[in-house]
Structure formats: C-alpha cells, structure tokens
DRENPA-3360 file (N, C-alpha, C; in nm, 2 decimals, always signed):
BEGIN
1 = MACADGDW = -3.35/+5.35/-11.56/-3.30/+5.34/-11.44/-3.34/+5.40/-11.39 ~ -3.42/+5.38/-11.23/-3.49/+5.49/-11.13/-3.38/+5.53/-11.04 ~ -3.41/+5.67/-11.06/-3.33/+5.70/-10.89/-3.40/+5.77/-10.84 ~ -3.44/+5.66/-10.67/-3.53/+5.71/-10.63/-3.49/+5.85/-10.50 ~ -3.38/+5.81/-10.49/-3.32/+5.90/-10.41/-3.14/+5.97/-10.46 ~ -3.21/+6.09/-10.50/-3.09/+6.17/-10.51/-3.02/+6.11/-10.67 ~ -2.91/+6.19/-10.69/-2.92/+6.17/-10.88/-2.81/+6.06/-10.88 ~ -2.82/+6.01/-10.99/-2.73/+5.88/-11.01/-2.64/+5.86/-11.03;
9 = PHTGWPAA = -2.54/+5.78/-10.94/-2.39/+5.80/-10.90/-2.31/+5.75/-10.99 ~ -2.32/+5.65/-11.13/-2.25/+5.68/-11.25/-2.28/+5.77/-11.35 ~ -2.21/+5.88/-11.34/-2.24/+5.97/-11.49/-2.20/+5.89/-11.61 ~ -2.21/+5.84/-11.71/-2.17/+5.86/-11.86/-2.19/+5.68/-11.88 ~ -2.31/+5.63/-11.76/-2.32/+5.51/-11.77/-2.42/+5.50/-11.85 ~ -2.45/+5.42/-11.97/-2.37/+5.33/-12.05/-2.23/+5.40/-12.12 ~ -2.15/+5.35/-12.12/-2.05/+5.43/-12.21/-2.04/+5.38/-12.35 ~ -2.06/+5.44/-12.42/-2.07/+5.45/-12.57/-2.01/+5.36/-12.64;
17 = DDPYVGRA = -1.88/+5.31/-12.55/-1.86/+5.18/-12.62/-1.85/+5.06/-12.56 ~ -1.96/+5.06/-12.48/-2.04/+4.96/-12.38/-2.06/+4.81/-12.47 ~ -1.99/+4.70/-12.50/-2.08/+4.65/-12.59/-2.24/+4.57/-12.56 ~ -2.23/+4.59/-12.39/-2.41/+4.51/-12.36/-2.51/+4.59/-12.33 ~ -2.49/+4.69/-12.27/-2.61/+4.83/-12.26/-2.56/+4.91/-12.40 ~ -2.72/+4.94/-12.44/-2.74/+5.04/-12.52/-2.77/+5.12/-12.45 ~ -2.85/+5.18/-12.36/-2.90/+5.30/-12.33/-2.96/+5.26/-12.20 ~ -2.97/+5.36/-12.11/-3.02/+5.39/-11.99/-3.15/+5.50/-12.03;
25 = IQLERPFL = -3.21/+5.50/-11.95/-3.30/+5.60/-11.93/-3.36/+5.61/-11.77 ~ -3.36/+5.77/-11.76/-3.35/+5.80/-11.57/-3.51/+5.80/-11.60 ~ -3.60/+5.72/-11.47/-3.67/+5.77/-11.42/-3.72/+5.89/-11.31 ~ -3.79/+5.91/-11.26/-3.86/+5.98/-11.19/-3.99/+5.96/-11.10 ~ -4.00/+5.92/-10.98/-4.13/+5.95/-10.95/-4.27/+5.98/-10.97 ~ -4.31/+5.94/-10.99/-4.38/+5.76/-10.98/-4.33/+5.67/-11.11 ~ -4.26/+5.55/-11.05/-4.18/+5.49/-11.12/-4.25/+5.42/-11.23 ~ -4.24/+5.49/-11.33/-4.35/+5.42/-11.47/-4.27/+5.33/-11.56;
33 = VPAGADVV = -4.22/+5.26/-11.56/-4.15/+5.14/-11.63/-4.18/+5.15/-11.79 ~ -4.08/+5.17/-11.84/-4.15/+5.16/-12.04/-4.18/+5.01/-12.08 ~ -4.28/+5.01/-12.13/-4.28/+4.90/-12.21/-4.18/+4.84/-12.29 ~ -4.10/+4.69/-12.29/-4.03/+4.66/-12.36/-3.87/+4.70/-12.29 ~ -3.88/+4.77/-12.13/-3.76/+4.80/-12.06/-3.67/+4.61/-12.02 ~ -3.56/+4.61/-12.07/-3.47/+4.48/-12.04/-3.45/+4.48/-11.92 ~ -3.45/+4.56/-11.82/-3.38/+4.57/-11.70/-3.40/+4.70/-11.60 ~ -3.41/+4.73/-11.52/-3.50/+4.85/-11.43/-3.37/+4.85/-11.34;
41 = VLRCDEPL = -3.31/+4.93/-11.36/-3.15/+4.95/-11.22/-3.24/+5.07/-11.14 ~ -3.23/+5.02/-11.02/-3.32/+5.10/-10.89/-3.21/+5.17/-10.81 ~ -3.20/+5.32/-10.83/-3.09/+5.36/-10.71/-3.20/+5.42/-10.62 ~ -3.17/+5.38/-10.44/-3.25/+5.41/-10.38/-3.21/+5.45/-10.24 ~ -3.19/+5.50/-10.10/-3.16/+5.46/-9.98/-3.23/+5.37/-9.94 ~ -3.35/+5.32/-9.95/-3.44/+5.25/-9.87/-3.52/+5.18/-9.97 ~ -3.43/+5.04/-10.01/-3.45/+4.92/-10.11/-3.59/+4.90/-10.11 ~ -3.62/+4.83/-9.95/-3.76/+4.75/-9.98/-3.88/+4.89/-10.01;
49 = DALAELGG = -3.89/+4.99/-9.99/-3.96/+5.08/-10.00/-3.95/+5.14/-10.12 ~ -3.82/+5.13/-10.20/-3.91/+5.16/-10.36/-3.93/+5.04/-10.43 ~ -3.89/+4.92/-10.39/-3.89/+4.79/-10.44/-4.10/+4.77/-10.44 ~ -4.14/+4.83/-10.39/-4.27/+4.81/-10.34/-4.38/+4.93/-10.41 ~ -4.32/+5.05/-10.42/-4.35/+5.13/-10.50/-4.36/+5.08/-10.64 ~ -4.22/+5.02/-10.68/-4.21/+5.00/-10.81/-4.24/+4.90/-10.87 ~ -4.33/+4.80/-10.76/-4.45/+4.71/-10.82/-4.40/+4.59/-10.91 ~ -4.49/+4.55/-10.97/-4.45/+4.44/-11.07/-4.40/+4.51/-11.19;
57 = AGAPVIVV = -4.25/+4.53/-11.19/-4.19/+4.62/-11.28/-4.19/+4.57/-11.44 ~ -4.20/+4.40/-11.45/-4.23/+4.36/-11.56/-4.07/+4.33/-11.63 ~ -3.94/+4.42/-11.56/-3.86/+4.34/-11.61/-3.78/+4.33/-11.45 ~ -3.64/+4.26/-11.51/-3.57/+4.22/-11.36/-3.54/+4.33/-11.33 ~ -3.49/+4.34/-11.18/-3.48/+4.44/-11.08/-3.31/+4.41/-11.01 ~ -3.26/+4.55/-11.06/-3.10/+4.54/-10.99/-3.09/+4.67/-10.87 ~ -3.12/+4.66/-10.73/-3.10/+4.74/-10.65/-2.97/+4.81/-10.65 ~ -2.94/+4.94/-10.62/-2.82/+4.99/-10.63/-2.83/+5.09/-10.48;
65 = SPHRDTET = -2.79/+5.08/-10.36/-2.79/+5.13/-10.26/-2.68/+5.11/-10.13 ~ -2.70/+5.24/-10.05/-2.59/+5.18/-9.96/-2.60/+5.16/-9.87 ~ -2.73/+5.07/-9.82/-2.71/+4.98/-9.69/-2.66/+4.84/-9.73 ~ -2.59/+4.80/-9.65/-2.49/+4.67/-9.64/-2.55/+4.55/-9.52 ~ -2.65/+4.60/-9.46/-2.74/+4.53/-9.34/-2.77/+4.38/-9.40 ~ -2.74/+4.27/-9.31/-2.81/+4.17/-9.39/-2.98/+4.13/-9.42 ~ -3.00/+4.17/-9.36/-3.20/+4.20/-9.30/-3.27/+4.27/-9.49 ~ -3.14/+4.34/-9.51/-3.24/+4.45/-9.64/-3.17/+4.38/-9.74;
73 = VVEVFRRG = -3.05/+4.34/-9.75/-2.98/+4.25/-9.86/-3.04/+4.15/-9.88 ~ -3.06/+4.04/-9.78/-3.15/+3.92/-9.79/-3.31/+3.95/-9.82 ~ -3.33/+4.04/-9.79/-3.48/+4.06/-9.85/-3.50/+4.13/-9.99 ~ -3.45/+4.21/-10.05/-3.45/+4.24/-10.18/-3.42/+4.10/-10.26 ~ -3.30/+4.02/-10.22/-3.26/+3.93/-10.32/-3.38/+3.83/-10.29 ~ -3.43/+3.83/-10.18/-3.56/+3.69/-10.16/-3.69/+3.73/-10.30 ~ -3.66/+3.91/-10.26/-3.78/+3.98/-10.43/-3.73/+3.96/-10.54 ~ -3.62/+3.85/-10.53/-3.60/+3.86/-10.65/-3.49/+3.99/-10.78;
81 = AGYLVEGD = -3.48/+4.08/-10.69/-3.40/+4.16/-10.74/-3.26/+4.15/-10.75 ~ -3.12/+4.18/-10.76/-3.00/+4.20/-10.76/-2.98/+4.32/-10.70 ~ -2.87/+4.29/-10.58/-2.84/+4.40/-10.52/-2.69/+4.45/-10.54 ~ -2.65/+4.56/-10.58/-2.51/+4.59/-10.58/-2.51/+4.74/-10.46 ~ -2.40/+4.70/-10.35/-2.36/+4.85/-10.23/-2.31/+4.94/-10.33 ~ -2.35/+5.06/-10.28/-2.29/+5.17/-10.38/-2.13/+5.16/-10.30 ~ -2.05/+5.22/-10.42/-1.87/+5.19/-10.32/-1.87/+5.09/-10.37 ~ -1.90/+4.98/-10.38/-1.88/+4.81/-10.42/-1.87/+4.75/-10.57;
89 = HCTCMLSS = -1.90/+4.88/-10.58/-1.92/+4.80/-10.79/-1.82/+4.95/-10.88 ~ -1.82/+4.88/-10.99/-1.77/+4.97/-11.08/-1.89/+4.97/-11.20 ~ -1.85/+5.03/-11.28/-1.95/+5.07/-11.42/-1.97/+4.89/-11.49 ~ -1.85/+4.85/-11.45/-1.83/+4.72/-11.56/-1.89/+4.60/-11.51 ~ -1.89/+4.60/-11.37/-1.97/+4.52/-11.31/-2.12/+4.55/-11.28 ~ -2.17/+4.67/-11.28/-2.30/+4.73/-11.31/-2.35/+4.63/-11.43 ~ -2.29/+4.67/-11.58/-2.35/+4.61/-11.68/-2.32/+4.49/-11.73 ~ -2.22/+4.41/-11.66/-2.25/+4.23/-11.60/-2.38/+4.21/-11.55;
97 = AVVGATVG = -2.37/+4.31/-11.42/-2.50/+4.28/-11.39/-2.64/+4.25/-11.47 ~ -2.62/+4.36/-11.54/-2.76/+4.40/-11.60/-2.78/+4.29/-11.72 ~ -2.64/+4.27/-11.80/-2.64/+4.18/-11.89/-2.68/+4.04/-11.81 ~ -2.66/+4.02/-11.69/-2.70/+3.88/-11.62/-2.84/+3.91/-11.60 ~ -2.87/+3.95/-11.55/-3.04/+4.00/-11.54/-3.12/+4.00/-11.66 ~ -3.06/+4.03/-11.78/-3.19/+3.95/-11.84/-3.18/+3.79/-11.93 ~ -3.09/+3.75/-11.91/-3.12/+3.59/-11.85/-3.16/+3.50/-11.72 ~ -3.17/+3.59/-11.65/-3.23/+3.54/-11.50/-3.11/+3.55/-11.41;
105 = HTYLSPSA = -3.00/+3.59/-11.43/-2.87/+3.56/-11.29/-2.94/+3.68/-11.20 ~ -2.91/+3.66/-11.06/-2.92/+3.76/-10.99/-2.78/+3.82/-10.92 ~ -2.78/+3.93/-10.94/-2.62/+3.95/-10.91/-2.60/+4.01/-10.74 ~ -2.50/+3.96/-10.68/-2.54/+4.05/-10.55/-2.36/+4.10/-10.52 ~ -2.34/+4.21/-10.49/-2.23/+4.30/-10.53/-2.10/+4.23/-10.43 ~ -1.99/+4.18/-10.42/-1.91/+4.17/-10.33/-1.93/+4.19/-10.12 ~ -1.98/+4.33/-10.13/-2.02/+4.38/-10.00/-2.15/+4.31/-9.92 ~ -2.26/+4.30/-10.04/-2.38/+4.25/-10.05/-2.34/+4.09/-10.01;
113 = CAAVRDGV = -2.29/+4.01/-10.07/-2.26/+3.86/-10.07/-2.19/+3.87/-9.91 ~ -2.12/+3.96/-9.90/-2.07/+3.96/-9.72/-2.17/+3.98/-9.64 ~ -2.24/+4.04/-9.65/-2.33/+4.13/-9.57/-2.44/+3.95/-9.54 ~ -2.49/+3.89/-9.63/-2.55/+3.79/-9.62/-2.48/+3.64/-9.49 ~ -2.33/+3.66/-9.53/-2.26/+3.53/-9.55/-2.22/+3.62/-9.35 ~ -2.21/+3.71/-9.32/-2.17/+3.72/-9.13/-2.31/+3.73/-9.10 ~ -2.41/+3.76/-9.18/-2.54/+3.74/-9.10/-2.59/+3.55/-9.07 ~ -2.51/+3.48/-9.16/-2.53/+3.35/-9.13/-2.45/+3.34/-9.03;
121 = RRAPEQGD = -2.32/+3.34/-9.00/-2.23/+3.35/-8.93/-2.29/+3.35/-8.81 ~ -2.37/+3.49/-8.81/-2.45/+3.52/-8.63/-2.53/+3.47/-8.59 ~ -2.60/+3.39/-8.68/-2.72/+3.30/-8.67/-2.67/+3.14/-8.62 ~ -2.63/+3.09/-8.57/-2.57/+2.92/-8.54/-2.65/+2.85/-8.63 ~ -2.80/+2.85/-8.61/-2.85/+2.76/-8.62/-2.92/+2.77/-8.79 ~ -2.88/+2.91/-8.87/-2.83/+2.90/-9.02/-2.71/+2.85/-9.04 ~ -2.61/+2.91/-8.96/-2.47/+2.86/-9.03/-2.46/+2.71/-9.00 ~ -2.54/+2.62/-8.94/-2.51/+2.46/-8.92/-2.62/+2.40/-9.04;
129 = SADGLRAL = -2.71/+2.45/-9.07/-2.80/+2.44/-9.14/-2.72/+2.43/-9.32 ~ -2.68/+2.56/-9.35/-2.55/+2.57/-9.45/-2.45/+2.48/-9.46 ~ -2.36/+2.46/-9.35/-2.31/+2.36/-9.32/-2.32/+2.28/-9.40 ~ -2.44/+2.16/-9.33/-2.51/+2.06/-9.35/-2.53/+2.03/-9.52 ~ -2.59/+2.19/-9.57/-2.60/+2.15/-9.69/-2.51/+2.10/-9.80 ~ -2.38/+2.20/-9.81/-2.28/+2.20/-9.81/-2.17/+2.08/-9.86 ~ -2.22/+1.99/-9.71/-2.18/+1.86/-9.75/-2.23/+1.78/-9.86 ~ -2.31/+1.80/-9.86/-2.42/+1.74/-9.99/-2.34/+1.75/-10.10;
137 = LSPREREV = -2.31/+1.87/-10.12/-2.24/+1.88/-10.28/-2.08/+1.84/-10.25 ~ -2.04/+1.76/-10.37/-1.93/+1.75/-10.43/-1.82/+1.86/-10.42 ~ -1.68/+1.82/-10.38/-1.58/+1.97/-10.39/-1.64/+2.08/-10.53 ~ -1.60/+1.98/-10.65/-1.69/+2.05/-10.79/-1.81/+2.14/-10.73 ~ -1.87/+2.06/-10.72/-2.08/+2.15/-10.67/-2.05/+2.26/-10.58 ~ -1.95/+2.26/-10.48/-1.94/+2.37/-10.41/-1.88/+2.46/-10.44 ~ -1.75/+2.43/-10.53/-1.72/+2.55/-10.64/-1.78/+2.59/-10.70 ~ -1.90/+2.53/-10.81/-1.99/+2.63/-10.87/-2.05/+2.69/-10.81;
145 = MELLSTGL = -2.15/+2.65/-10.66/-2.24/+2.76/-10.59/-2.15/+2.87/-10.56 ~ -2.04/+2.87/-10.47/-1.95/+3.00/-10.47/-1.91/+3.03/-10.60 ~ -1.87/+3.03/-10.73/-1.91/+3.12/-10.86/-2.05/+3.16/-10.89 ~ -2.15/+3.09/-10.82/-2.24/+3.14/-10.85/-2.32/+3.27/-10.73 ~ -2.28/+3.24/-10.63/-2.37/+3.32/-10.50/-2.26/+3.46/-10.55 ~ -2.17/+3.47/-10.67/-2.12/+3.56/-10.66/-2.18/+3.62/-10.79 ~ -2.27/+3.58/-10.82/-2.31/+3.65/-10.94/-2.32/+3.60/-11.10 ~ -2.21/+3.49/-11.10/-2.19/+3.44/-11.19/-2.27/+3.36/-11.29;
153 = GAQEIALR = -2.31/+3.34/-11.40/-2.39/+3.27/-11.49/-2.30/+3.15/-11.56 ~ -2.38/+3.01/-11.61/-2.32/+2.89/-11.60/-2.18/+2.98/-11.74 ~ -2.22/+3.03/-11.80/-2.08/+3.06/-11.89/-1.99/+3.11/-11.82 ~ -2.04/+3.24/-11.75/-1.91/+3.25/-11.70/-1.80/+3.17/-11.62 ~ -1.93/+3.09/-11.53/-1.87/+3.02/-11.44/-1.74/+2.89/-11.53 ~ -1.82/+2.82/-11.65/-1.73/+2.76/-11.74/-1.59/+2.80/-11.78 ~ -1.61/+2.96/-11.81/-1.50/+2.97/-11.83/-1.40/+3.01/-11.73 ~ -1.45/+3.01/-11.57/-1.33/+3.06/-11.49/-1.28/+2.89/-11.47;
161 = LSLSEKTI = -1.36/+2.80/-11.49/-1.32/+2.64/-11.43/-1.26/+2.56/-11.57 ~ -1.26/+2.64/-11.67/-1.19/+2.58/-11.77/-1.25/+2.46/-11.82 ~ -1.41/+2.47/-11.85/-1.54/+2.35/-11.82/-1.60/+2.39/-11.94 ~ -1.70/+2.26/-12.01/-1.80/+2.36/-12.09/-1.92/+2.37/-12.00 ~ -2.00/+2.54/-12.12/-2.10/+2.52/-12.04/-2.20/+2.40/-11.99 ~ -2.20/+2.30/-12.06/-2.30/+2.20/-12.06/-2.26/+2.10/-11.94 ~ -2.12/+2.15/-11.91/-2.10/+2.05/-11.76/-2.15/+2.14/-11.68 ~ -2.10/+2.22/-11.68/-2.18/+2.33/-11.56/-2.30/+2.33/-11.53;
169 = RNNLSNIY = -2.36/+2.33/-11.66/-2.51/+2.32/-11.63/-2.61/+2.17/-11.55 ~ -2.52/+2.10/-11.58/-2.55/+2.00/-11.54/-2.53/+2.00/-11.37 ~ -2.39/+2.01/-11.34/-2.38/+2.05/-11.21/-2.51/+2.16/-11.13 ~ -2.50/+2.23/-11.20/-2.61/+2.32/-11.10/-2.74/+2.23/-11.10 ~ -2.78/+2.14/-11.25/-2.93/+2.03/-11.23/-2.94/+1.97/-11.10 ~ -2.78/+1.94/-11.06/-2.73/+1.82/-10.96/-2.77/+1.91/-10.84 ~ -2.68/+2.06/-10.86/-2.67/+2.16/-10.71/-2.85/+2.21/-10.67 ~ -2.90/+2.19/-10.76/-3.04/+2.22/-10.75/-3.16/+2.09/-10.64;
177 = AKLHARGS = -3.14/+2.02/-10.70/-3.20/+1.86/-10.67/-3.16/+1.85/-10.52 ~ -3.04/+1.84/-10.50/-2.97/+1.79/-10.39/-3.00/+1.90/-10.27 ~ -3.02/+2.09/-10.28/-3.07/+2.17/-10.23/-3.19/+2.21/-10.24 ~ -3.29/+2.13/-10.29/-3.40/+2.10/-10.27/-3.41/+2.25/-10.37 ~ -3.38/+2.35/-10.41/-3.36/+2.47/-10.49/-3.46/+2.47/-10.61 ~ -3.60/+2.58/-10.61/-3.65/+2.59/-10.70/-3.56/+2.66/-10.86 ~ -3.47/+2.70/-10.84/-3.40/+2.81/-10.92/-3.24/+2.86/-10.87 ~ -3.15/+2.94/-10.91/-3.05/+2.99/-10.85/-3.02/+3.09/-10.77;
185 = TDAVLRWL = -3.18/+3.18/-10.81/-3.21/+3.26/-10.65/-3.21/+3.18/-10.51 ~ -3.30/+3.09/-10.51/-3.31/+3.00/-10.39/-3.20/+2.94/-10.39 ~ -3.14/+2.87/-10.49/-2.97/+2.76/-10.44/-2.92/+2.86/-10.34 ~ -2.86/+2.98/-10.41/-2.76/+3.08/-10.38/-2.86/+3.09/-10.23 ~ -2.95/+3.15/-10.19/-3.00/+3.18/-10.04/-2.99/+3.07/-9.95 ~ -3.02/+2.93/-10.01/-2.96/+2.84/-9.88/-2.82/+2.81/-9.92 ~ -2.75/+2.81/-10.00/-2.63/+2.82/-10.01/-2.55/+2.91/-9.89 ~ -2.61/+3.02/-9.88/-2.53/+3.16/-9.78/-2.63/+3.10/-9.68;
193 = GAAPVVRT = -2.72/+3.05/-9.64/-2.77/+3.01/-9.52/-2.91/+3.14/-9.47 ~ -2.94/+3.19/-9.57/-3.02/+3.33/-9.59/-3.16/+3.22/-9.62 ~ -3.17/+3.12/-9.63/-3.35/+3.03/-9.65/-3.31/+2.93/-9.59 ~ -3.46/+2.89/-9.54/-3.49/+2.76/-9.50/-3.43/+2.63/-9.57 ~ -3.40/+2.58/-9.51/-3.32/+2.43/-9.54/-3.45/+2.31/-9.53 ~ -3.45/+2.27/-9.66/-3.58/+2.20/-9.71/-3.59/+2.03/-9.70 ~ -3.61/+1.97/-9.66/-3.53/+1.83/-9.63/-3.66/+1.74/-9.66 ~ -3.66/+1.64/-9.78/-3.73/+1.54/-9.78/-3.70/+1.43/-9.74;
% end
C-alpha cells in the first residue's frame, strides 16, 4: 500500500484473521511497487497526481481519497483504478475491493458511485445517453448492471440474485455487446453516463 499524503487511516488492516488479505506493506515516496505485489492501495489527497507518479504499477490499483468530485472519480476509474472515498468504507469493504481487484473488478465505494451519478444528472446530454443505453437492456440485465456498478463481481452478483455464476456471466456478455463495452469498467462508465455511447 502506498500512502502519498499522511498516515494510513486503517491501522490494524488487514486483521490477523482476514481470510483474504494476508499482509500489507507500506510504501513511501518514491513509490516502488515490489515485484509480485497483488494490489496497490494508494491513499492520497491528489489521486490523479499520485497515479501519474505511481506509473505502471504492474498491479491493480485502488485509490483511497477524500475527493468526491465527479471529475476526479471518473478520471481515476477511467485509468482502471478502483476508488474508495475516505469515511465511506470500512476495512471489510477495503478487503473486498482488494480481492475483487485481483480478479479484474474495479470497485467504487457508494459515495464515489454517487459522485459519478450526480455528474450525469447535471449533464443532461450524458443522462439522455445513459437512459438510452438502459433501455437496450432487459430488466434482469439492468439489475446486474446496478450491482456491477457498485463493484460486485459475477460471483457476488450471482449470490445476491440467487442465480448461477454462469447465468450472470452470460448476462454480462450480452450487456457488454449491447453497450459496445470492452469490459466491466467500460460498461460501468457507460452505464453511469460517464463515457460516450458508441453506436454501430
């Protein structure tokens, strides 16, 4: 984990009995991510600057920051990093985000997701595009996208909806095709209205 500004807010994380996160190594500037690192948790006040400084980490990145503004959250997410707003997550959520990152999920905490949605509401043309995309999806696919946009992966979505993981993966494949998305991050950005709609 890299702490760009100040102390790490979660002393004692990961807990000794955390079944998913074995250990965390704190990094100081300049950030040199050790070979074999599974995930980088980057706590910083200026996430875009810190991500640029981090460069190619070679591992998925989760940003922990006090910023809630739409532009910052969306840009961090576009760069492929998860985003947890300070004070908007607990250590269990952090562990879940770390585990999800190891399998390619990009997590947004509830406030980060709300910041993106608020930005969409303030930009009517983007909101209209997002509404148009939503109309392309079946009610079940919309339900899956709502859960995906909160950072849940296929397995967690399957558990929440009492469906098989294979069914959810099929739903996701259909969703990606309908939204012309390259993967889950791109689909979520389109779903939230934070990425341009591609029509063919």
